[in-house]
N, CA, C and O atoms as a printed pandas DataFrame, in Angstrom:
     atom_number atom_name residue_name chain_id  residue_number  x_coord  y_coord  z_coord
0              1         N          UNK        A               1  -18.766    1.089    3.064
1              2        CA          UNK        A               1  -18.121    0.219    2.095
2              3         C          UNK        A               1  -17.890    1.025    0.827
3              4         O          UNK        A               1  -18.752    1.789    0.393
4              5         N          UNK        A               2  -16.698    0.841    0.232
5              6        CA          UNK        A               2  -16.391    1.564   -1.001
6              7         C          UNK        A               2  -15.300    0.839   -1.778
7              8         O          UNK        A               2  -14.659   -0.083   -1.274
8              9         N          UNK        A               3  -15.108    1.275   -3.006
9             10        CA          UNK        A               3  -14.102    0.686   -3.882
10            11         C          UNK        A               3  -12.973    1.695   -4.066
11            12         O          UNK        A               3  -13.200    2.905   -4.055
12            13         N          UNK        A               4  -11.762    1.188   -4.235
13            14        CA          UNK        A               4  -10.608    2.077   -4.355
14            15         C          UNK        A               4   -9.652    1.559   -5.422
15            16         O          UNK        A               4   -9.448    0.353   -5.560
16            17         N          UNK        A               5   -9.081    2.473   -6.160
17            18        CA          UNK        A               5   -8.058    2.166   -7.159
18            19         C          UNK        A               5   -6.758    2.798   -6.658
19            20         O          UNK        A               5   -6.630    4.022   -6.616
20            21         N          UNK        A               6   -5.798    1.956   -6.281
21            22        CA          UNK        A               6   -4.566    2.470   -5.692
22            23         C          UNK        A               6   -3.831    3.430   -6.625
23            24         O          UNK        A               6   -3.205    4.378   -6.150
24            25         N          UNK        A               7   -3.892    3.212   -7.929
25            26        CA          UNK        A               7   -3.212    4.108   -8.856
26            27         C          UNK        A               7   -3.771    5.532   -8.796
27            28         O          UNK        A               7   -3.103    6.470   -9.231
28            29         N          UNK        A               8   -4.980    5.706   -8.266
29            30        CA          UNK        A               8   -5.588    7.027   -8.161
30            31         C          UNK        A               8   -5.353    7.688   -6.797
31            32         O          UNK        A               8   -5.659    8.868   -6.624
32            33         N          UNK        A               9   -4.817    6.943   -5.835
33            34        CA          UNK        A               9   -4.554    7.505   -4.504
34            35         C          UNK        A               9   -3.258    8.317   -4.530
35            36         O          UNK        A               9   -2.360    8.009   -5.313
36            37         N          UNK        A              10   -3.144    9.348   -3.687
37            38        CA          UNK        A              10   -1.903   10.128   -3.651
38            39         C          UNK        A              10   -0.743    9.294   -3.105
39            40         O          UNK        A              10   -0.924    8.469   -2.209
40            41         N          UNK        A              11    0.439    9.520   -3.655
41            42        CA          UNK        A              11    1.649    8.851   -3.175
42            43         C          UNK        A              11    2.335    9.781   -2.166
43            44         O          UNK        A              11    2.321   11.003   -2.317
44            45         N          UNK        A              12    2.933    9.176   -1.139
45            46        CA          UNK        A              12    3.604    9.969   -0.109
46            47         C          UNK        A              12    4.667    9.128    0.580
47            48         O          UNK        A              12    4.643    7.899    0.512
48            49         N          UNK        A              13    5.599    9.802    1.245
49            50        CA          UNK        A              13    6.503    9.119    2.173
50            51         C          UNK        A              13    5.665    8.911    3.425
51            52         O          UNK        A              13    5.296    9.878    4.092
52            53         N          UNK        A              14    5.360    7.656    3.749
53            54        CA          UNK        A              14    4.309    7.393    4.741
54            55         C          UNK        A              14    4.780    7.467    6.192
55            56         O          UNK        A              14    3.976    7.748    7.081
56            57         N          UNK        A              15    6.054    7.223    6.446
57            58        CA          UNK        A              15    6.561    7.326    7.818
58            59         C          UNK        A              15    7.905    8.052    7.823
59            60         O          UNK        A              15    8.927    7.444    8.139
60            61         N          UNK        A              16    7.923    9.349    7.476
61            62        CA          UNK        A              16    9.207   10.048    7.330
62            63         C          UNK        A              16   10.053   10.065    8.604
63            64         O          UNK        A              16   11.269   10.245    8.528
64            65         N          UNK        A              17    9.442    9.883    9.756
65            66        CA          UNK        A              17   10.194    9.852   11.018
66            67         C          UNK        A              17   11.086    8.609   11.098
67            68         O          UNK        A              17   12.150    8.649   11.717
68            69         N          UNK        A              18   10.654    7.496   10.470
69            70        CA          UNK        A              18   11.364    6.221   10.595
70            71         C          UNK        A              18   11.820    5.627    9.271
71            72         O          UNK        A              18   12.730    4.798    9.262
72            73         N          UNK        A              19   11.217    6.023    8.148
73            74        CA          UNK        A              19   11.354    5.230    6.937
74            75         C          UNK        A              19   11.261    6.075    5.673
75            76         O          UNK        A              19   10.733    7.187    5.686
76            77         N          UNK        A              20   11.794    5.514    4.565
77            78        CA          UNK        A              20   11.656    6.138    3.249
78            79         C          UNK        A              20   10.572    5.445    2.418
79            80         O          UNK        A              20   10.500    5.660    1.208
80            81         N          UNK        A              21    9.738    4.625    3.039
81            82        CA          UNK        A              21    8.665    3.935    2.318
82            83         C          UNK        A              21    7.793    4.955    1.604
83            84         O          UNK        A              21    7.317    5.915    2.211
84            85         N          UNK        A              22    7.587    4.739    0.304
85            86        CA          UNK        A              22    6.859    5.690   -0.536
86            87         C          UNK        A              22    5.737    4.960   -1.248
87            88         O          UNK        A              22    5.964    3.919   -1.866
88            89         N          UNK        A              23    4.533    5.493   -1.168
89            90        CA          UNK        A              23    3.427    4.867   -1.869
90            91         C          UNK        A              23    2.090    5.380   -1.402
91            92         O          UNK        A              23    1.968    6.500   -0.908
92            93         N          UNK        A              24    1.084    4.534   -1.569
93            94        CA          UNK        A              24   -0.294    4.901   -1.280
94            95         C          UNK        A              24   -0.774    4.200   -0.018
95            96         O          UNK        A              24   -0.332    3.098    0.308
96            97         N          UNK        A              25   -1.694    4.864    0.689
97            98        CA          UNK        A              25   -2.323    4.295    1.881
98            99         C          UNK        A              25   -3.832    4.303    1.718
99           100         O          UNK        A              25   -4.411    5.253    1.193
100          101         N          UNK        A              26   -4.450    3.240    2.171
101          102        CA          UNK        A              26   -5.902    3.157    2.248
102          103         C          UNK        A              26   -6.233    2.880    3.711
103          104         O          UNK        A              26   -5.862    1.838    4.251
104          105         N          UNK        A              27   -6.931    3.817    4.348
105          106        CA          UNK        A              27   -7.188    3.741    5.777
106          107         C          UNK        A              27   -8.650    3.433    6.037
107          108         O          UNK        A              27   -9.543    4.122    5.543
108          109         N          UNK        A              28   -8.883    2.383    6.824
109          110        CA          UNK        A              28  -10.227    2.020    7.241
110          111         C          UNK        A              28  -10.473    2.469    8.662
111          112         O          UNK        A              28   -9.832    3.400    9.150
112          113         N          UNK        A              29  -11.408    1.803    9.328
113          114        CA          UNK        A              29  -11.731    2.152   10.705
114          115         C          UNK        A              29  -10.739    1.560   11.695
115          116         O          UNK        A              29  -10.453    2.169   12.726
116          117         N          UNK        A              30  -10.203    0.356   11.386
117          118        CA          UNK        A              30   -9.314   -0.328   12.327
118          119         C          UNK        A              30   -8.020   -0.823   11.698
119          120         O          UNK        A              30   -7.139   -1.312   12.406
120          121         N          UNK        A              31   -7.891   -0.703   10.365
121          122        CA          UNK        A              31   -6.717   -1.224    9.669
122          123         C          UNK        A              31   -6.352   -0.300    8.517
123          124         O          UNK        A              31   -7.203    0.387    7.951
124          125         N          UNK        A              32   -5.066   -0.301    8.184
125          126        CA          UNK        A              32   -4.580    0.499    7.068
126          127         C          UNK        A              32   -3.728   -0.383    6.163
127          128         O          UNK        A              32   -2.941   -1.201    6.640
128          129         N          UNK        A              33   -3.890   -0.210    4.862
129          130        CA          UNK        A              33   -3.121   -0.946    3.863
130          131         C          UNK        A              33   -2.260    0.035    3.098
131          132         O          UNK        A              33   -2.749    1.037    2.578
132          133         N          UNK        A              34   -0.964   -0.265    3.034
133          134        CA          UNK        A              34   -0.056    0.547    2.248
134          135         C          UNK        A              34    0.527   -0.267    1.105
135          136         O          UNK        A              34    0.977   -1.395    1.307
136          137         N          UNK        A              35    0.519    0.305   -0.098
137          138        CA          UNK        A              35    1.245   -0.280   -1.223
138          139         C          UNK        A              35    2.485    0.591   -1.344
139          140         O          UNK        A              35    2.415    1.729   -1.809
140          141         N          UNK        A              36    3.629    0.043   -0.918
141          142        CA          UNK        A              36    4.815    0.853   -0.689
142          143         C          UNK        A              36    6.005    0.373   -1.502
143          144         O          UNK        A              36    6.086   -0.792   -1.892
144          145         N          UNK        A              37    6.926    1.298   -1.749
145          146        CA          UNK        A              37    8.135    1.002   -2.513
146          147         C          UNK        A              37    9.349    1.491   -1.740
147          148         O          UNK        A              37    9.330    2.567   -1.142
148          149         N          UNK        A              38   10.415    0.679   -1.761
149          150        CA          UNK        A              38   11.719    1.069   -1.244
150          151         C          UNK        A              38   12.722    0.941   -2.384
151          152         O          UNK        A              38   12.781   -0.099   -3.040
152          153         N          UNK        A              39   13.504    1.976   -2.625
153          154        CA          UNK        A              39   14.624    1.853   -3.552
154          155         C          UNK        A              39   15.738    1.050   -2.874
155          156         O          UNK        A              39   15.781    0.956   -1.648
156          157         N          UNK        A              40   16.631    0.475   -3.670
157          158        CA          UNK        A              40   17.759   -0.277   -3.131
158          159         C          UNK        A              40   18.482    0.551   -2.069
159          160         O          UNK        A              40   18.810    1.716   -2.298
160          161         N          UNK        A              41   18.726   -0.054   -0.916
161          162        CA          UNK        A              41   19.427    0.603    0.175
162          163         C          UNK        A              41   18.538    1.386    1.118
163          164         O          UNK        A              41   18.969    1.734    2.217
164          165         N          UNK        A              42   17.311    1.671    0.722
165          166        CA          UNK        A              42   16.380    2.381    1.607
166          167         C          UNK        A              42   15.711    1.389    2.553
167          168         O          UNK        A              42   15.756    0.175    2.352
168          169         N          UNK        A              43   15.097    1.939    3.577
169          170        CA          UNK        A              43   14.387    1.071    4.497
170          171         C          UNK        A              43   13.797    1.857    5.643
171          172         O          UNK        A              43   13.429    3.024    5.503
172          173         N          UNK        A              44   13.714    1.196    6.776
173          174        CA          UNK        A              44   13.196    1.801    7.999
174          175         C          UNK        A              44   14.215    1.593    9.099
175          176         O          UNK        A              44   14.703    0.482    9.301
176          177         N          UNK        A              45   14.538    2.666    9.815
177          178        CA          UNK        A              45   15.455    2.581   10.951
178          179         C          UNK        A              45   14.848    1.699   12.043
179          180         O          UNK        A              45   13.633    1.501   12.063
180          181         N          UNK        A              46   15.668    1.170   12.947
181          182        CA          UNK        A              46   15.093    0.405   14.066
182          183         C          UNK        A              46   14.061    1.249   14.812
183          184         O          UNK        A              46   14.332    2.376   15.225
184          185         N          UNK        A              47   12.883    0.675   14.968
185          186        CA          UNK        A              47   11.800    1.383   15.646
186          187         C          UNK        A              47   10.793    0.364   16.170
187          188         O          UNK        A              47   10.844   -0.822   15.845
188          189         N          UNK        A              48    9.890    0.864   16.979
189          190        CA          UNK        A              48    8.776    0.047   17.478
190          191         C          UNK        A              48    7.561    0.947   17.573
191          192         O          UNK        A              48    7.682    2.167   17.680
192          193         N          UNK        A              49    6.397    0.337   17.534
193          194        CA          UNK        A              49    5.162    1.110   17.583
194          195         C          UNK        A              49    4.053    0.240   18.165
195          196         O          UNK        A              49    4.153   -0.987   18.161
196          197         N          UNK        A              50    2.994    0.881   18.667
197          198        CA          UNK        A              50    1.903    0.113   19.276
198          199         C          UNK        A              50    1.024   -0.601   18.259
199          200         O          UNK        A              50    0.198   -1.433   18.636
200          201         N          UNK        A              51    1.187   -0.290   16.972
201          202        CA          UNK        A              51    0.398   -0.943   15.939
202          203         C          UNK        A              51    0.979   -2.317   15.605
203          204         O          UNK        A              51    2.197   -2.491   15.560
204          205         N          UNK        A              52    0.105   -3.280   15.374
205          206        CA          UNK        A              52    0.507   -4.570   14.817
206          207         C          UNK        A              52    0.712   -4.367   13.314
207          208         O          UNK        A              52   -0.041   -3.625   12.683
208          209         N          UNK        A              53    1.730   -5.024   12.735
209          210        CA          UNK        A              53    2.022   -4.821   11.319
210          211         C          UNK        A              53    2.403   -6.139   10.656
211          212         O          UNK        A              53    3.142   -6.948   11.216
212          213         N          UNK        A              54    1.880   -6.330    9.450
213          214        CA          UNK        A              54    2.289   -7.438    8.584
214          215         C          UNK        A              54    2.738   -6.813    7.271
215          216         O          UNK        A              54    2.022   -6.004    6.682
216          217         N          UNK        A              55    3.938   -7.195    6.814
217          218        CA          UNK        A              55    4.452   -6.686    5.542
218          219         C          UNK        A              55    4.719   -7.865    4.621
219          220         O          UNK        A              55    5.444   -8.794    4.978
220          221         N          UNK        A              56    4.123   -7.819    3.426
221          222        CA          UNK        A              56    4.193   -8.873    2.417
222          223         C          UNK        A              56    5.028   -8.369    1.244
223          224         O          UNK        A              56    4.754   -7.298    0.702
224          225         N          UNK        A              57    6.042   -9.130    0.849
225          226        CA          UNK        A              57    6.919   -8.715   -0.237
226          227         C          UNK        A              57    6.281   -9.125   -1.561
227          228         O          UNK        A              57    5.968  -10.297   -1.774
228          229         N          UNK        A              58    6.091   -8.145   -2.453
229          230        CA          UNK        A              58    5.496   -8.358   -3.771
230          231         C          UNK        A              58    6.592   -8.534   -4.815
231          232         O          UNK        A              58    6.502   -9.404   -5.682
232          233         N          UNK        A              59    7.643   -7.690   -4.724
233          234        CA          UNK        A              59    8.739   -7.699   -5.685
234          235         C          UNK        A              59   10.007   -7.261   -4.977
235          236         O          UNK        A              59    9.960   -6.373   -4.126
236          237         N          UNK        A              60   11.134   -7.864   -5.309
237          238        CA          UNK        A              60   12.413   -7.438   -4.750
238          239         C          UNK        A              60   12.862   -8.310   -3.603
239          240         O          UNK        A              60   12.492   -9.480   -3.508
240          241         N          UNK        A              61   13.674   -7.720   -2.723
241          242        CA          UNK        A              61   14.219   -8.440   -1.562
242          243         C          UNK        A              61   14.381   -7.457   -0.415
243          244         O          UNK        A              61   14.947   -6.378   -0.589
244          245         N          UNK        A              62   13.888   -7.828    0.746
245          246        CA          UNK        A              62   13.890   -6.965    1.916
246          247         C          UNK        A              62   14.574   -7.684    3.071
247          248         O          UNK        A              62   14.125   -8.745    3.506
248          249         N          UNK        A              63   15.669   -7.097    3.567
249          250        CA          UNK        A              63   16.307   -7.637    4.767
250          251         C          UNK        A              63   15.564   -7.083    5.971
251          252         O          UNK        A              63   15.399   -5.871    6.106
252          253         N          UNK        A              64   15.118   -7.971    6.841
253          254        CA          UNK        A              64   14.303   -7.595    7.986
254          255         C          UNK        A              64   14.972   -8.089    9.255
255          256         O          UNK        A              64   15.362   -9.253    9.349
256          257         N          UNK        A              65   15.102   -7.202   10.230
257          258        CA          UNK        A              65   15.514   -7.611   11.568
258          259         C          UNK        A              65   14.309   -7.403   12.463
259          260         O          UNK        A              65   13.790   -6.294   12.588
260          261         N          UNK        A              66   13.876   -8.482   13.080
261          262        CA          UNK        A              66   12.657   -8.493   13.877
262          263         C          UNK        A              66   12.984   -9.122   15.219
263          264         O          UNK        A              66   13.245  -10.322   15.311
264          265         N          UNK        A              67   12.966   -8.302   16.255
265          266        CA          UNK        A              67   13.238   -8.785   17.608
266          267         C          UNK        A              67   14.583   -9.514   17.672
267          268         O          UNK        A              67   14.707  -10.545   18.333
268          269         N          UNK        A              68   15.598   -8.965   16.973
269          270        CA          UNK        A              68   16.949   -9.509   17.021
270          271         C          UNK        A              68   17.262  -10.610   16.021
271          272         O          UNK        A              68   18.413  -11.036   15.926
272          273         N          UNK        A              69   16.282  -11.079   15.278
273          274        CA          UNK        A              69   16.485  -12.121   14.268
274          275         C          UNK        A              69   16.412  -11.490   12.881
275          276         O          UNK        A              69   15.515  -10.692   12.611
276          277         N          UNK        A              70   17.360  -11.845   11.991
277          278        CA          UNK        A              70   17.432  -11.237   10.661
278          279         C          UNK        A              70   17.195  -12.277    9.573
279          280         O          UNK        A              70   17.674  -13.408    9.654
280          281         N          UNK        A              71   16.442  -11.865    8.548
281          282        CA          UNK        A              71   16.188  -12.720    7.385
282          283         C          UNK        A              71   16.023  -11.824    6.163
283          284         O          UNK        A              71   15.630  -10.664    6.280
284          285         N          UNK        A              72   16.328  -12.377    4.988
285          286        CA          UNK        A              72   16.044  -11.695    3.734
286          287         C          UNK        A              72   14.789  -12.321    3.154
287          288         O          UNK        A              72   14.745  -13.520    2.878
288          289         N          UNK        A              73   13.764  -11.487    2.974
289          290        CA          UNK        A              73   12.473  -11.957    2.476
290          291         C          UNK        A              73   12.325  -11.592    1.006
291          292         O          UNK        A              73   12.756  -10.526    0.565
292          293         N          UNK        A              74   11.710  -12.495    0.265
293          294        CA          UNK        A              74   11.524  -12.332   -1.176
294          295         C          UNK        A              74   10.024  -12.440   -1.497
295          296         O          UNK        A              74    9.222  -12.717   -0.605
296          297         N          UNK        A              75    9.644  -12.225   -2.757
297          298        CA          UNK        A              75    8.217  -12.260   -3.110
298          299         C          UNK        A              75    7.507  -13.506   -2.593
299          300         O          UNK        A              75    8.005  -14.627   -2.700
300          301         N          UNK        A              76    6.333  -13.270   -2.033
301          302        CA          UNK        A              76    5.535  -14.350   -1.464
302          303         C          UNK        A              76    5.813  -14.584    0.006
303          304         O          UNK        A              76    5.161  -15.423    0.628
304          305         N          UNK        A              77    6.776  -13.854    0.584
305          306        CA          UNK        A              77    7.104  -13.995    2.011
306          307         C          UNK        A              77    6.685  -12.731    2.746
307          308         O          UNK        A              77    6.460  -11.688    2.132
308          309         N          UNK        A              78    6.581  -12.835    4.067
309          310        CA          UNK        A              78    6.103  -11.726    4.879
310          311         C          UNK        A              78    6.720  -11.782    6.264
311          312         O          UNK        A              78    7.280  -12.799    6.675
312          313         N          UNK        A              79    6.605  -10.665    6.976
313          314        CA          UNK        A              79    6.921  -10.684    8.407
314          315         C          UNK        A              79    5.743  -10.102    9.171
315          316         O          UNK        A              79    4.946   -9.327    8.643
316          317         N          UNK        A              80    5.662  -10.506   10.434
317          318        CA          UNK        A              80    4.601  -10.065   11.328
318          319         C          UNK        A              80    5.265   -9.446   12.555
319          320         O          UNK        A              80    5.928  -10.142   13.324
320          321         N          UNK        A              81    5.086   -8.141   12.737
321          322        CA          UNK        A              81    5.614   -7.437   13.904
322          323         C          UNK        A              81    4.464   -7.194   14.873
323          324         O          UNK        A              81    3.532   -6.447   14.575
324          325         N          UNK        A              82    4.542   -7.823   16.016
325          326        CA          UNK        A              82    3.530   -7.586   17.050
326          327         C          UNK        A              82    3.789   -6.215   17.685
327          328         O          UNK        A              82    4.874   -5.660   17.511
328          329         N          UNK        A              83    2.823   -5.663   18.411
329          330        CA          UNK        A              83    2.998   -4.337   18.997
330          331         C          UNK        A              83    4.256   -4.240   19.868
331          332         O          UNK        A              83    4.557   -5.129   20.664
332          333         N          UNK        A              84    4.973   -3.135   19.689
333          334        CA          UNK        A              84    6.152   -2.751   20.465
334          335         C          UNK        A              84    7.371   -3.655   20.268
335          336         O          UNK        A              84    8.299   -3.615   21.075
336          337         N          UNK        A              85    7.383   -4.462   19.216
337          338        CA          UNK        A              85    8.567   -5.277   18.906
338          339         C          UNK        A              85    9.512   -4.439   18.035
339          340         O          UNK        A              85    9.095   -3.873   17.025
340          341         N          UNK        A              86   10.775   -4.367   18.432
341          342        CA          UNK        A              86   11.772   -3.613   17.687
342          343         C          UNK        A              86   12.024   -4.291   16.342
343          344         O          UNK        A              86   12.240   -5.501   16.278
344          345         N          UNK        A              87   11.994   -3.492   15.260
345          346        CA          UNK        A              87   12.234   -4.039   13.924
346          347         C          UNK        A              87   12.787   -2.965   13.002
347          348         O          UNK        A              87   12.626   -1.770   13.248
348          349         N          UNK        A              88   13.443   -3.413   11.933
349          350        CA          UNK        A              88   13.905   -2.517   10.880
350          351         C          UNK        A              88   13.996   -3.298    9.584
351          352         O          UNK        A              88   14.051   -4.528    9.589
352          353         N          UNK        A              89   14.013   -2.564    8.456
353          354        CA          UNK        A              89   14.079   -3.195    7.140
354          355         C          UNK        A              89   15.052   -2.417    6.252
355          356         O          UNK        A              89   15.229   -1.208    6.408
356          357         N          UNK        A              90   15.679   -3.141    5.315
357          358        CA          UNK        A              90   16.537   -2.540    4.294
358          359         C          UNK        A              90   16.297   -3.264    2.981
359          360         O          UNK        A              90   16.365   -4.491    2.919
360          361         N          UNK        A              91   16.015   -2.502    1.933
361          362        CA          UNK        A              91   15.801   -3.096    0.609
362          363         C          UNK        A              91   17.141   -3.503    0.018
363          364         O          UNK        A              91   18.041   -2.674   -0.114
364          365         N          UNK        A              92   17.276   -4.773   -0.338
365          366        CA          UNK        A              92   18.494   -5.286   -0.965
366          367         C          UNK        A              92   18.486   -5.002   -2.464
367          368         O          UNK        A              92   19.523   -5.064   -3.124
368          369         N          UNK        A              93   17.312   -4.693   -2.990
369          370        CA          UNK        A              93   17.111   -4.268   -4.376
370          371         C          UNK        A              93   15.809   -3.477   -4.378
371          372         O          UNK        A              93   15.116   -3.452   -3.361
372          373         N          UNK        A              94   15.457   -2.837   -5.476
373          374        CA          UNK        A              94   14.181   -2.125   -5.514
374          375         C          UNK        A              94   13.070   -3.091   -5.112
375          376         O          UNK        A              94   12.956   -4.183   -5.669
376          377         N          UNK        A              95   12.256   -2.684   -4.145
377          378        CA          UNK        A              95   11.304   -3.605   -3.516
378          379         C          UNK        A              95    9.935   -2.967   -3.371
379          380         O          UNK        A              95    9.815   -1.811   -2.968
380          381         N          UNK        A              96    8.895   -3.741   -3.707
381          382        CA          UNK        A              96    7.506   -3.346   -3.498
382          383         C          UNK        A              96    6.888   -4.257   -2.452
383          384         O          UNK        A              96    7.100   -5.469   -2.472
384          385         N          UNK        A              97    6.126   -3.671   -1.541
385          386        CA          UNK        A              97    5.502   -4.428   -0.464
386          387         C          UNK        A              97    4.054   -3.998   -0.291
387          388         O          UNK        A              97    3.649   -2.921   -0.728
388          389         N          UNK        A              98    3.291   -4.858    0.352
389          390        CA          UNK        A              98    1.993   -4.497    0.908
390          391         C          UNK        A              98    2.175   -4.505    2.416
391          392         O          UNK        A              98    2.621   -5.500    2.987
392          393         N          UNK        A              99    1.832   -3.406    3.058
393          394        CA          UNK        A              99    2.005   -3.279    4.499
394          395         C          UNK        A              99    0.639   -3.065    5.138
395          396         O          UNK        A              99   -0.071   -2.110    4.823
396          397         N          UNK        A             100    0.296   -3.962    6.028
397          398        CA          UNK        A             100   -0.978   -3.913    6.747
398          399         C          UNK        A             100   -0.680   -3.502    8.181
399          400         O          UNK        A             100    0.148   -4.123    8.847
400          401         N          UNK        A             101   -1.345   -2.470    8.654
401          402        CA          UNK        A             101   -1.083   -1.979    9.999
402          403         C          UNK        A             101   -2.401   -1.692   10.711
403          404         O          UNK        A             101   -3.307   -1.083   10.141
404          405         N          UNK        A             102   -2.497   -2.135   11.955
405          406        CA          UNK        A             102   -3.676   -1.794   12.743
406          407         C          UNK        A             102   -3.616   -0.305   13.088
407          408         O          UNK        A             102   -2.543    0.300   13.069
408          409         N          UNK        A             103   -4.742    0.265   13.394
409          410        CA          UNK        A             103   -4.800    1.663   13.807
410          411         C          UNK        A             103   -4.837    1.731   15.331
411          412         O          UNK        A             103   -5.587    1.001   15.979
412          413         N          UNK        A             104   -4.022    2.610   15.888
413          414        CA          UNK        A             104   -4.019    2.863   17.325
414          415         C          UNK        A             104   -4.225    4.369   17.477
415          416         O          UNK        A             104   -3.428    5.162   16.975
416          417         N          UNK        A             105   -5.286    4.758   18.164
417          418        CA          UNK        A             105   -5.660    6.167   18.302
418          419         C          UNK        A             105   -5.730    6.857   16.944
419          420         O          UNK        A             105   -5.341    8.017   16.805
420          421         N          UNK        A             106   -6.230    6.133   15.943
421          422        CA          UNK        A             106   -6.416    6.672   14.603
422          423         C          UNK        A             106   -5.186    6.703   13.735
423          424         O          UNK        A             106   -5.263    7.114   12.577
424          425         N          UNK        A             107   -4.036    6.276   14.265
425          426        CA          UNK        A             107   -2.777    6.323   13.510
426          427         C          UNK        A             107   -2.372    4.926   13.066
427          428         O          UNK        A             107   -2.452    3.963   13.829
428          429         N          UNK        A             108   -1.936    4.838   11.813
429          430        CA          UNK        A             108   -1.414    3.592   11.275
430          431         C          UNK        A             108    0.034    3.794   10.858
431          432         O          UNK        A             108    0.928    3.819   11.704
432          433         N          UNK        A             109    0.270    3.939    9.559
433          434        CA          UNK        A             109    1.626    4.156    9.052
434          435         C          UNK        A             109    2.141    5.562    9.380
435          436         O          UNK        A             109    3.341    5.745    9.583
436          437         N          UNK        A             110    1.277    6.523    9.430
437          438        CA          UNK        A             110    1.705    7.915    9.671
438          439         C          UNK        A             110    1.970    8.148   11.149
439          440         O          UNK        A             110    1.191    8.804   11.841
440          441         N          UNK        A             111    3.092    7.597   11.623
441          442        CA          UNK        A             111    3.464    7.792   13.040
442          443         C          UNK        A             111    4.720    8.621   13.132
443          444         O          UNK        A             111    5.198    8.897   14.233
């Protein structure tokens, strides 16, 4: 058990293979939390992964396509991607999110 200050964690592009999400990651034994930012027009290409993921919008607007259904999510809203479900996101304006991802073989956001 430990305490963490996100402002002190290193910032990085967390999934450069799929996304321009930039921010900090806190990795536990079974779950990872990312405090991430997308500039307007940035996002994640269509992809799928074995990790379960929940993304909560803190600020901005994020267009999300999840298993063929599209919605624009705003602060206080979230999406839940179950393992291996095809999804992608595009920031409609500068957007901050909290992204929770399960770890599979030790990997969370860094896939």
